[in-house]
PDB file of N, CA, C and O in Angstrom:
ATOM      1  N   MET A   1     111.952  83.158  78.899  1.00  0.00           N
ATOM      2  CA  MET A   1     111.705  84.411  79.572  1.00  0.00           C
ATOM      3  C   MET A   1     110.659  84.199  80.657  1.00  0.00           C
ATOM      4  O   MET A   1     109.717  83.424  80.489  1.00  0.00           O
ATOM      5  N   ALA A   2     110.834  84.881  81.742  1.00  0.00           N
ATOM      6  CA  ALA A   2     109.871  84.858  82.829  1.00  0.00           C
ATOM      7  C   ALA A   2     109.732  86.271  83.374  1.00  0.00           C
ATOM      8  O   ALA A   2     110.661  87.076  83.299  1.00  0.00           O
ATOM      9  N   GLU A   3     108.576  86.553  83.914  1.00  0.00           N
ATOM     10  CA  GLU A   3     108.388  87.832  84.570  1.00  0.00           C
ATOM     11  C   GLU A   3     107.552  87.622  85.816  1.00  0.00           C
ATOM     12  O   GLU A   3     106.755  86.686  85.893  1.00  0.00           O
ATOM     13  N   VAL A   4     107.737  88.491  86.783  1.00  0.00           N
ATOM     14  CA  VAL A   4     106.997  88.404  88.032  1.00  0.00           C
ATOM     15  C   VAL A   4     105.992  89.544  88.083  1.00  0.00           C
ATOM     16  O   VAL A   4     106.347  90.715  87.946  1.00  0.00           O
ATOM     17  N   ILE A   5     104.724  89.176  88.284  1.00  0.00           N
ATOM     18  CA  ILE A   5     103.650  90.156  88.390  1.00  0.00           C
ATOM     19  C   ILE A   5     102.892  89.840  89.674  1.00  0.00           C
ATOM     20  O   ILE A   5     102.391  88.731  89.854  1.00  0.00           O
ATOM     21  N   ASN A   6     102.814  90.820  90.556  1.00  0.00           N
ATOM     22  CA  ASN A   6     102.129  90.644  91.847  1.00  0.00           C
ATOM     23  C   ASN A   6     102.613  89.405  92.593  1.00  0.00           C
ATOM     24  O   ASN A   6     101.822  88.693  93.212  1.00  0.00           O
ATOM     25  N   GLY A   7     103.900  89.159  92.530  1.00  0.00           N
ATOM     26  CA  GLY A   7     104.503  88.051  93.264  1.00  0.00           C
ATOM     27  C   GLY A   7     104.393  86.697  92.600  1.00  0.00           C
ATOM     28  O   GLY A   7     104.869  85.704  93.150  1.00  0.00           O
ATOM     29  N   ILE A   8     103.774  86.630  91.422  1.00  0.00           N
ATOM     30  CA  ILE A   8     103.629  85.358  90.708  1.00  0.00           C
ATOM     31  C   ILE A   8     104.558  85.367  89.504  1.00  0.00           C
ATOM     32  O   ILE A   8     104.589  86.327  88.734  1.00  0.00           O
ATOM     33  N   ARG A   9     105.317  84.284  89.350  1.00  0.00           N
ATOM     34  CA  ARG A   9     106.256  84.163  88.230  1.00  0.00           C
ATOM     35  C   ARG A   9     105.542  83.521  87.046  1.00  0.00           C
ATOM     36  O   ARG A   9     104.983  82.430  87.158  1.00  0.00           O
ATOM     37  N   TYR A  10     105.571  84.218  85.903  1.00  0.00           N
ATOM     38  CA  TYR A  10     104.943  83.746  84.672  1.00  0.00           C
ATOM     39  C   TYR A  10     106.030  83.359  83.669  1.00  0.00           C
ATOM     40  O   TYR A  10     106.997  84.093  83.467  1.00  0.00           O
ATOM     41  N   LEU A  11     105.851  82.197  83.047  1.00  0.00           N
ATOM     42  CA  LEU A  11     106.729  81.757  81.973  1.00  0.00           C
ATOM     43  C   LEU A  11     105.868  81.603  80.722  1.00  0.00           C
ATOM     44  O   LEU A  11     104.672  81.327  80.816  1.00  0.00           O
ATOM     45  N   TYR A  12     106.476  81.780  79.557  1.00  0.00           N
ATOM     46  CA  TYR A  12     105.732  81.777  78.299  1.00  0.00           C
ATOM     47  C   TYR A  12     106.240  80.667  77.386  1.00  0.00           C
ATOM     48  O   TYR A  12     107.439  80.395  77.333  1.00  0.00           O
ATOM     49  N   ALA A  13     105.315  80.029  76.667  1.00  0.00           N
ATOM     50  CA  ALA A  13     105.691  78.959  75.751  1.00  0.00           C
ATOM     51  C   ALA A  13     104.965  79.126  74.427  1.00  0.00           C
ATOM     52  O   ALA A  13     103.766  79.404  74.392  1.00  0.00           O
ATOM     53  N   GLY A  14     105.714  78.949  73.326  1.00  0.00           N
ATOM     54  CA  GLY A  14     105.126  78.975  72.000  1.00  0.00           C
ATOM     55  C   GLY A  14     104.967  80.343  71.368  1.00  0.00           C
ATOM     56  O   GLY A  14     104.459  80.446  70.252  1.00  0.00           O
ATOM     57  N   PHE A  15     105.387  81.395  72.049  1.00  0.00           N
ATOM     58  CA  PHE A  15     105.266  82.740  71.508  1.00  0.00           C
ATOM     59  C   PHE A  15     106.425  83.029  70.560  1.00  0.00           C
ATOM     60  O   PHE A  15     107.526  82.511  70.745  1.00  0.00           O
ATOM     61  N   ASP A  16     106.181  83.850  69.553  1.00  0.00           N
ATOM     62  CA  ASP A  16     107.218  84.184  68.578  1.00  0.00           C
ATOM     63  C   ASP A  16     108.254  85.149  69.135  1.00  0.00           C
ATOM     64  O   ASP A  16     109.425  85.095  68.758  1.00  0.00           O
ATOM     65  N   ASN A  17     107.822  86.036  70.035  1.00  0.00           N
ATOM     66  CA  ASN A  17     108.708  87.113  70.463  1.00  0.00           C
ATOM     67  C   ASN A  17     109.268  86.982  71.877  1.00  0.00           C
ATOM     68  O   ASN A  17     110.005  87.861  72.324  1.00  0.00           O
ATOM     69  N   CYS A  18     108.935  85.906  72.591  1.00  0.00           N
ATOM     70  CA  CYS A  18     109.472  85.754  73.939  1.00  0.00           C
ATOM     71  C   CYS A  18     109.239  84.345  74.467  1.00  0.00           C
ATOM     72  O   CYS A  18     108.437  83.586  73.923  1.00  0.00           O
ATOM     73  N   GLY A  19     109.938  84.018  75.510  1.00  0.00           N
ATOM     74  CA  GLY A  19     109.683  82.777  76.218  1.00  0.00           C
ATOM     75  C   GLY A  19     110.377  81.563  75.641  1.00  0.00           C
ATOM     76  O   GLY A  19     111.356  81.667  74.902  1.00  0.00           O
ATOM     77  N   TYR A  20     109.847  80.419  75.998  1.00  0.00           N
ATOM     78  CA  TYR A  20     110.414  79.126  75.617  1.00  0.00           C
ATOM     79  C   TYR A  20     109.775  78.628  74.327  1.00  0.00           C
ATOM     80  O   TYR A  20     108.597  78.876  74.068  1.00  0.00           O
ATOM     81  N   SER A  21     110.557  77.930  73.532  1.00  0.00           N
ATOM     82  CA  SER A  21     110.041  77.452  72.247  1.00  0.00           C
ATOM     83  C   SER A  21     109.119  76.243  72.416  1.00  0.00           C
ATOM     84  O   SER A  21     108.294  75.965  71.545  1.00  0.00           O
ATOM     85  N   THR A  22     109.256  75.528  73.526  1.00  0.00           N
ATOM     86  CA  THR A  22     108.390  74.366  73.753  1.00  0.00           C
ATOM     87  C   THR A  22     107.715  74.465  75.119  1.00  0.00           C
ATOM     88  O   THR A  22     108.206  75.139  76.025  1.00  0.00           O
ATOM     89  N   ILE A  23     106.593  73.787  75.243  1.00  0.00           N
ATOM     90  CA  ILE A  23     105.878  73.756  76.513  1.00  0.00           C
ATOM     91  C   ILE A  23     106.726  73.045  77.563  1.00  0.00           C
ATOM     92  O   ILE A  23     106.825  73.511  78.698  1.00  0.00           O
ATOM     93  N   GLN A  24     107.337  71.923  77.194  1.00  0.00           N
ATOM     94  CA  GLN A  24     108.118  71.156  78.156  1.00  0.00           C
ATOM     95  C   GLN A  24     109.334  71.933  78.655  1.00  0.00           C
ATOM     96  O   GLN A  24     109.729  71.774  79.809  1.00  0.00           O
ATOM     97  N   ALA A  25     109.929  72.764  77.812  1.00  0.00           N
ATOM     98  CA  ALA A  25     111.058  73.601  78.251  1.00  0.00           C
ATOM     99  C   ALA A  25     110.598  74.597  79.306  1.00  0.00           C
ATOM    100  O   ALA A  25     111.317  74.842  80.275  1.00  0.00           O
ATOM    101  N   ALA A  26     109.421  75.172  79.135  1.00  0.00           N
ATOM    102  CA  ALA A  26     108.872  76.093  80.135  1.00  0.00           C
ATOM    103  C   ALA A  26     108.582  75.352  81.433  1.00  0.00           C
ATOM    104  O   ALA A  26     108.840  75.869  82.520  1.00  0.00           O
ATOM    105  N   ILE A  27     108.048  74.148  81.322  1.00  0.00           N
ATOM    106  CA  ILE A  27     107.770  73.346  82.510  1.00  0.00           C
ATOM    107  C   ILE A  27     109.068  73.012  83.243  1.00  0.00           C
ATOM    108  O   ILE A  27     109.120  73.063  84.472  1.00  0.00           O
ATOM    109  N   ALA A  28     110.109  72.671  82.497  1.00  0.00           N
ATOM    110  CA  ALA A  28     111.397  72.336  83.114  1.00  0.00           C
ATOM    111  C   ALA A  28     111.961  73.513  83.903  1.00  0.00           C
ATOM    112  O   ALA A  28     112.623  73.314  84.922  1.00  0.00           O
ATOM    113  N   ALA A  29     111.706  74.730  83.444  1.00  0.00           N
ATOM    114  CA  ALA A  29     112.223  75.929  84.110  1.00  0.00           C
ATOM    115  C   ALA A  29     111.333  76.386  85.264  1.00  0.00           C
ATOM    116  O   ALA A  29     111.745  77.218  86.073  1.00  0.00           O
ATOM    117  N   ALA A  30     110.132  75.853  85.344  1.00  0.00           N
ATOM    118  CA  ALA A  30     109.161  76.298  86.342  1.00  0.00           C
ATOM    119  C   ALA A  30     109.377  75.599  87.687  1.00  0.00           C
ATOM    120  O   ALA A  30     109.913  74.493  87.767  1.00  0.00           O
ATOM    121  N   VAL A  31     108.937  76.294  88.736  1.00  0.00           N
ATOM    122  CA  VAL A  31     108.902  75.728  90.081  1.00  0.00           C
ATOM    123  C   VAL A  31     107.491  75.912  90.626  1.00  0.00           C
ATOM    124  O   VAL A  31     106.694  76.663  90.063  1.00  0.00           O
ATOM    125  N   SER A  32     107.190  75.234  91.711  1.00  0.00           N
ATOM    126  CA  SER A  32     105.869  75.304  92.310  1.00  0.00           C
ATOM    127  C   SER A  32     105.448  76.755  92.534  1.00  0.00           C
ATOM    128  O   SER A  32     106.221  77.565  93.046  1.00  0.00           O
ATOM    129  N   GLY A  33     104.226  77.067  92.149  1.00  0.00           N
ATOM    130  CA  GLY A  33     103.691  78.418  92.268  1.00  0.00           C
ATOM    131  C   GLY A  33     103.783  79.225  90.987  1.00  0.00           C
ATOM    132  O   GLY A  33     103.174  80.290  90.884  1.00  0.00           O
ATOM    133  N   ASN A  34     104.544  78.730  89.997  1.00  0.00           N
ATOM    134  CA  ASN A  34     104.676  79.428  88.716  1.00  0.00           C
ATOM    135  C   ASN A  34     103.464  79.146  87.829  1.00  0.00           C
ATOM    136  O   ASN A  34     102.768  78.144  87.996  1.00  0.00           O
ATOM    137  N   ARG A  35     103.232  80.049  86.889  1.00  0.00           N
ATOM    138  CA  ARG A  35     102.176  79.882  85.894  1.00  0.00           C
ATOM    139  C   ARG A  35     102.802  79.937  84.506  1.00  0.00           C
ATOM    140  O   ARG A  35     103.630  80.800  84.216  1.00  0.00           O
ATOM    141  N   ILE A  36     102.394  79.006  83.661  1.00  0.00           N
ATOM    142  CA  ILE A  36     102.884  78.966  82.289  1.00  0.00           C
ATOM    143  C   ILE A  36     101.739  79.381  81.371  1.00  0.00           C
ATOM    144  O   ILE A  36     100.646  78.818  81.428  1.00  0.00           O
ATOM    145  N   LEU A  37     102.006  80.377  80.522  1.00  0.00           N
ATOM    146  CA  LEU A  37     101.021  80.844  79.555  1.00  0.00           C
ATOM    147  C   LEU A  37     101.431  80.329  78.182  1.00  0.00           C
ATOM    148  O   LEU A  37     102.565  80.529  77.748  1.00  0.00           O
ATOM    149  N   ILE A  38     100.490  79.658  77.496  1.00  0.00           N
ATOM    150  CA  ILE A  38     100.785  79.043  76.207  1.00  0.00           C
ATOM    151  C   ILE A  38     100.074  79.800  75.090  1.00  0.00           C
ATOM    152  O   ILE A  38      98.905  80.168  75.204  1.00  0.00           O
ATOM    153  N   ARG A  39     100.807  80.018  74.020  1.00  0.00           N
ATOM    154  CA  ARG A  39     100.288  80.711  72.833  1.00  0.00           C
ATOM    155  C   ARG A  39      99.132  79.920  72.255  1.00  0.00           C
ATOM    156  O   ARG A  39      99.250  78.717  72.021  1.00  0.00           O
ATOM    157  N   GLY A  40      98.024  80.585  72.025  1.00  0.00           N
ATOM    158  CA  GLY A  40      96.850  79.965  71.426  1.00  0.00           C
ATOM    159  C   GLY A  40      96.905  80.027  69.909  1.00  0.00           C
ATOM    160  O   GLY A  40      97.849  80.555  69.322  1.00  0.00           O
ATOM    161  N   GLY A  41      95.879  79.479  69.295  1.00  0.00           N
ATOM    162  CA  GLY A  41      95.793  79.479  67.845  1.00  0.00           C
ATOM    163  C   GLY A  41      96.737  78.480  67.202  1.00  0.00           C
ATOM    164  O   GLY A  41      96.989  78.528  65.998  1.00  0.00           O
ATOM    165  N   ARG A  42      97.252  77.580  68.017  1.00  0.00           N
ATOM    166  CA  ARG A  42      98.201  76.578  67.520  1.00  0.00           C
ATOM    167  C   ARG A  42      97.839  75.213  68.079  1.00  0.00           C
ATOM    168  O   ARG A  42      97.179  75.090  69.110  1.00  0.00           O
ATOM    169  N   SER A  43      98.288  74.203  67.372  1.00  0.00           N
ATOM    170  CA  SER A  43      98.131  72.832  67.825  1.00  0.00           C
ATOM    171  C   SER A  43      99.521  72.288  68.136  1.00  0.00           C
ATOM    172  O   SER A  43     100.420  72.354  67.298  1.00  0.00           O
ATOM    173  N   TYR A  44      99.693  71.761  69.324  1.00  0.00           N
ATOM    174  CA  TYR A  44     100.976  71.219  69.770  1.00  0.00           C
ATOM    175  C   TYR A  44     100.864  69.700  69.827  1.00  0.00           C
ATOM    176  O   TYR A  44     100.039  69.164  70.567  1.00  0.00           O
ATOM    177  N   SER A  45     101.685  69.013  69.056  1.00  0.00           N
ATOM    178  CA  SER A  45     101.730  67.547  69.093  1.00  0.00           C
ATOM    179  C   SER A  45     102.888  67.153  69.991  1.00  0.00           C
ATOM    180  O   SER A  45     104.032  67.035  69.552  1.00  0.00           O
ATOM    181  N   VAL A  46     102.559  66.954  71.268  1.00  0.00           N
ATOM    182  CA  VAL A  46     103.608  66.725  72.252  1.00  0.00           C
ATOM    183  C   VAL A  46     103.016  66.053  73.491  1.00  0.00           C
ATOM    184  O   VAL A  46     101.869  66.301  73.862  1.00  0.00           O
ATOM    185  N   ASP A  47     103.812  65.212  74.113  1.00  0.00           N
ATOM    186  CA  ASP A  47     103.479  64.675  75.425  1.00  0.00           C
ATOM    187  C   ASP A  47     104.165  65.567  76.452  1.00  0.00           C
ATOM    188  O   ASP A  47     105.339  65.904  76.294  1.00  0.00           O
ATOM    189  N   ILE A  48     103.446  65.952  77.501  1.00  0.00           N
ATOM    190  CA  ILE A  48     104.050  66.799  78.519  1.00  0.00           C
ATOM    191  C   ILE A  48     103.835  66.197  79.902  1.00  0.00           C
ATOM    192  O   ILE A  48     102.863  65.483  80.147  1.00  0.00           O
ATOM    193  N   THR A  49     104.757  66.500  80.784  1.00  0.00           N
ATOM    194  CA  THR A  49     104.652  66.112  82.184  1.00  0.00           C
ATOM    195  C   THR A  49     104.669  67.383  83.014  1.00  0.00           C
ATOM    196  O   THR A  49     105.639  68.140  82.994  1.00  0.00           O
ATOM    197  N   VAL A  50     103.595  67.605  83.736  1.00  0.00           N
ATOM    198  CA  VAL A  50     103.433  68.813  84.526  1.00  0.00           C
ATOM    199  C   VAL A  50     103.975  68.586  85.935  1.00  0.00           C
ATOM    200  O   VAL A  50     103.760  67.533  86.535  1.00  0.00           O
ATOM    201  N   LYS A  51     104.679  69.588  86.452  1.00  0.00           N
ATOM    202  CA  LYS A  51     105.205  69.518  87.812  1.00  0.00           C
ATOM    203  C   LYS A  51     104.131  69.890  88.826  1.00  0.00           C
ATOM    204  O   LYS A  51     103.216  70.657  88.529  1.00  0.00           O
ATOM    205  N   ASN A  52     104.257  69.343  90.006  1.00  0.00           N
ATOM    206  CA  ASN A  52     103.353  69.658  91.101  1.00  0.00           C
ATOM    207  C   ASN A  52     103.431  71.154  91.425  1.00  0.00           C
ATOM    208  O   ASN A  52     104.519  71.704  91.595  1.00  0.00           O
ATOM    209  N   GLY A  53     102.281  71.795  91.508  1.00  0.00           N
ATOM    210  CA  GLY A  53     102.222  73.209  91.873  1.00  0.00           C
ATOM    211  C   GLY A  53     102.401  74.184  90.727  1.00  0.00           C
ATOM    212  O   GLY A  53     102.361  75.395  90.941  1.00  0.00           O
ATOM    213  N   VAL A  54     102.598  73.682  89.505  1.00  0.00           N
ATOM    214  CA  VAL A  54     102.760  74.542  88.324  1.00  0.00           C
ATOM    215  C   VAL A  54     101.439  74.555  87.561  1.00  0.00           C
ATOM    216  O   VAL A  54     100.879  73.500  87.264  1.00  0.00           O
ATOM    217  N   SER A  55     100.945  75.746  87.245  1.00  0.00           N
ATOM    218  CA  SER A  55      99.685  75.889  86.511  1.00  0.00           C
ATOM    219  C   SER A  55      99.974  76.238  85.055  1.00  0.00           C
ATOM    220  O   SER A  55     100.920  76.963  84.747  1.00  0.00           O
ATOM    221  N   ILE A  56      99.133  75.703  84.165  1.00  0.00           N
ATOM    222  CA  ILE A  56      99.292  75.956  82.729  1.00  0.00           C
ATOM    223  C   ILE A  56      97.990  76.527  82.190  1.00  0.00           C
ATOM    224  O   ILE A  56      96.911  75.986  82.429  1.00  0.00           O
ATOM    225  N   TYR A  57      98.113  77.637  81.454  1.00  0.00           N
ATOM    226  CA  TYR A  57      96.963  78.317  80.870  1.00  0.00           C
ATOM    227  C   TYR A  57      97.203  78.506  79.378  1.00  0.00           C
ATOM    228  O   TYR A  57      98.306  78.873  78.974  1.00  0.00           O
ATOM    229  N   GLY A  58      96.195  78.262  78.560  1.00  0.00           N
ATOM    230  CA  GLY A  58      96.332  78.414  77.122  1.00  0.00           C
ATOM    231  C   GLY A  58      95.416  79.480  76.568  1.00  0.00           C
ATOM    232  O   GLY A  58      94.673  80.136  77.299  1.00  0.00           O
ATOM    233  N   GLY A  59      95.485  79.637  75.252  1.00  0.00           N
ATOM    234  CA  GLY A  59      94.589  80.552  74.555  1.00  0.00           C
ATOM    235  C   GLY A  59      95.054  81.989  74.491  1.00  0.00           C
ATOM    236  O   GLY A  59      94.242  82.885  74.265  1.00  0.00           O
ATOM    237  N   TYR A  60      96.342  82.235  74.685  1.00  0.00           N
ATOM    238  CA  TYR A  60      96.851  83.619  74.666  1.00  0.00           C
ATOM    239  C   TYR A  60      97.340  84.004  73.278  1.00  0.00           C
ATOM    240  O   TYR A  60      97.972  83.202  72.590  1.00  0.00           O
ATOM    241  N   ASN A  61      97.044  85.243  72.865  1.00  0.00           N
ATOM    242  CA  ASN A  61      97.578  85.721  71.597  1.00  0.00           C
ATOM    243  C   ASN A  61      98.945  86.349  71.824  1.00  0.00           C
ATOM    244  O   ASN A  61      99.413  86.419  72.961  1.00  0.00           O
ATOM    245  N   GLU A  62      99.579  86.799  70.775  1.00  0.00           N
ATOM    246  CA  GLU A  62     100.939  87.333  70.843  1.00  0.00           C
ATOM    247  C   GLU A  62     101.026  88.588  71.722  1.00  0.00           C
ATOM    248  O   GLU A  62     102.109  88.949  72.183  1.00  0.00           O
ATOM    249  N   ASN A  63      99.891  89.249  71.952  1.00  0.00           N
ATOM    250  CA  ASN A  63      99.859  90.442  72.802  1.00  0.00           C
ATOM    251  C   ASN A  63      99.542  90.126  74.259  1.00  0.00           C
ATOM    252  O   ASN A  63      99.414  91.031  75.082  1.00  0.00           O
ATOM    253  N   GLY A  64      99.416  88.828  74.576  1.00  0.00           N
ATOM    254  CA  GLY A  64      99.173  88.431  75.954  1.00  0.00           C
ATOM    255  C   GLY A  64      97.729  88.483  76.394  1.00  0.00           C
ATOM    256  O   GLY A  64      97.442  88.462  77.591  1.00  0.00           O
ATOM    257  N   ILE A  65      96.816  88.551  75.443  1.00  0.00           N
ATOM    258  CA  ILE A  65      95.388  88.580  75.760  1.00  0.00           C
ATOM    259  C   ILE A  65      94.819  87.173  75.564  1.00  0.00           C
ATOM    260  O   ILE A  65      95.024  86.544  74.527  1.00  0.00           O
ATOM    261  N   GLN A  66      94.104  86.697  76.577  1.00  0.00           N
ATOM    262  CA  GLN A  66      93.538  85.350  76.502  1.00  0.00           C
ATOM    263  C   GLN A  66      92.187  85.385  75.804  1.00  0.00           C
ATOM    264  O   GLN A  66      91.292  86.135  76.194  1.00  0.00           O
ATOM    265  N   ASP A  67      92.049  84.555  74.756  1.00  0.00           N
ATOM    266  CA  ASP A  67      90.803  84.458  74.003  1.00  0.00           C
ATOM    267  C   ASP A  67      90.669  83.031  73.482  1.00  0.00           C
ATOM    268  O   ASP A  67      91.222  82.683  72.439  1.00  0.00           O
ATOM    269  N   PHE A  68      89.924  82.208  74.227  1.00  0.00           N
ATOM    270  CA  PHE A  68      89.768  80.792  73.871  1.00  0.00           C
ATOM    271  C   PHE A  68      89.019  80.597  72.554  1.00  0.00           C
ATOM    272  O   PHE A  68      89.239  79.607  71.857  1.00  0.00           O
ATOM    273  N   ILE A  69      88.148  81.521  72.214  1.00  0.00           N
ATOM    274  CA  ILE A  69      87.348  81.387  71.000  1.00  0.00           C
ATOM    275  C   ILE A  69      88.195  81.672  69.764  1.00  0.00           C
ATOM    276  O   ILE A  69      88.210  80.873  68.827  1.00  0.00           O
ATOM    277  N   ALA A  70      88.890  82.785  69.753  1.00  0.00           N
ATOM    278  CA  ALA A  70      89.691  83.176  68.592  1.00  0.00           C
ATOM    279  C   ALA A  70      90.984  82.373  68.473  1.00  0.00           C
ATOM    280  O   ALA A  70      91.482  82.165  67.367  1.00  0.00           O
ATOM    281  N   GLY A  71      91.523  81.927  69.585  1.00  0.00           N
ATOM    282  CA  GLY A  71      92.811  81.246  69.534  1.00  0.00           C
ATOM    283  C   GLY A  71      92.960  80.153  70.562  1.00  0.00           C
ATOM    284  O   GLY A  71      93.745  80.292  71.500  1.00  0.00           O
ATOM    285  N   PRO A  72      92.219  79.058  70.408  1.00  0.00           N
ATOM    286  CA  PRO A  72      92.353  77.985  71.380  1.00  0.00           C
ATOM    287  C   PRO A  72      93.732  77.330  71.314  1.00  0.00           C
ATOM    288  O   PRO A  72      94.367  77.295  70.259  1.00  0.00           O
ATOM    289  N   THR A  73      94.177  76.821  72.440  1.00  0.00           N
ATOM    290  CA  THR A  73      95.405  76.038  72.500  1.00  0.00           C
ATOM    291  C   THR A  73      95.006  74.571  72.479  1.00  0.00           C
ATOM    292  O   THR A  73      94.207  74.131  73.306  1.00  0.00           O
ATOM    293  N   VAL A  74      95.557  73.814  71.541  1.00  0.00           N
ATOM    294  CA  VAL A  74      95.240  72.395  71.418  1.00  0.00           C
ATOM    295  C   VAL A  74      96.515  71.599  71.638  1.00  0.00           C
ATOM    296  O   VAL A  74      97.521  71.823  70.965  1.00  0.00           O
ATOM    297  N   ILE A  75      96.467  70.667  72.586  1.00  0.00           N
ATOM    298  CA  ILE A  75      97.593  69.770  72.835  1.00  0.00           C
ATOM    299  C   ILE A  75      97.180  68.377  72.417  1.00  0.00           C
ATOM    300  O   ILE A  75      96.310  67.765  73.036  1.00  0.00           O
ATOM    301  N   ASN A  76      97.809  67.875  71.362  1.00  0.00           N
ATOM    302  CA  ASN A  76      97.570  66.515  70.889  1.00  0.00           C
ATOM    303  C   ASN A  76      98.656  65.629  71.461  1.00  0.00           C
ATOM    304  O   ASN A  76      99.735  65.495  70.883  1.00  0.00           O
ATOM    305  N   GLY A  77      98.367  65.036  72.583  1.00  0.00           N
ATOM    306  CA  GLY A  77      99.350  64.186  73.229  1.00  0.00           C
ATOM    307  C   GLY A  77      98.907  63.825  74.624  1.00  0.00           C
ATOM    308  O   GLY A  77      97.791  64.129  75.045  1.00  0.00           O
ATOM    309  N   ARG A  78      99.792  63.178  75.324  1.00  0.00           N
ATOM    310  CA  ARG A  78      99.512  62.719  76.673  1.00  0.00           C
ATOM    311  C   ARG A  78      99.980  63.783  77.665  1.00  0.00           C
ATOM    312  O   ARG A  78     101.082  64.319  77.541  1.00  0.00           O
ATOM    313  N   ILE A  79      99.134  64.081  78.645  1.00  0.00           N
ATOM    314  CA  ILE A  79      99.493  65.013  79.706  1.00  0.00           C
ATOM    315  C   ILE A  79      99.557  64.225  81.002  1.00  0.00           C
ATOM    316  O   ILE A  79      98.578  63.608  81.423  1.00  0.00           O
ATOM    317  N   THR A  80     100.720  64.257  81.623  1.00  0.00           N
ATOM    318  CA  THR A  80     100.936  63.536  82.870  1.00  0.00           C
ATOM    319  C   THR A  80     101.241  64.538  83.961  1.00  0.00           C
ATOM    320  O   THR A  80     101.963  65.511  83.740  1.00  0.00           O
ATOM    321  N   ALA A  81     100.694  64.301  85.133  1.00  0.00           N
ATOM    322  CA  ALA A  81     100.938  65.206  86.274  1.00  0.00           C
ATOM    323  C   ALA A  81     101.761  64.471  87.322  1.00  0.00           C
ATOM    324  O   ALA A  81     101.400  63.375  87.750  1.00  0.00           O
ATOM    325  N   ASN A  82     102.867  65.081  87.731  1.00  0.00           N
ATOM    326  CA  ASN A  82     103.655  64.552  88.847  1.00  0.00           C
ATOM    327  C   ASN A  82     103.136  65.191  90.111  1.00  0.00           C
ATOM    328  O   ASN A  82     103.190  66.411  90.267  1.00  0.00           O
ATOM    329  N   ALA A  83     102.639  64.381  91.008  1.00  0.00           N
ATOM    330  CA  ALA A  83     102.091  64.929  92.256  1.00  0.00           C
ATOM    331  C   ALA A  83     102.918  64.469  93.431  1.00  0.00           C
ATOM    332  O   ALA A  83     102.620  64.823  94.571  1.00  0.00           O
TER     333      ALA A  83
END
């Protein structure tokens, strides 16, 4: 699932009720200028490759509120950026 807010396309990963089941699936669907929001409070054991121009933000709860303290997003793996 993706939605556009103020001209920016947002994709979601790891949420129970919407979006992509994996971070890499959201990245595959993203294009430059998109933002990916990742469900916090979980640990992801995965290697990911980020596309140029795609931003990734973590720490979001199921209601879409970002709170790094209550629900940090942890990625246990290698993160590679394609530039």
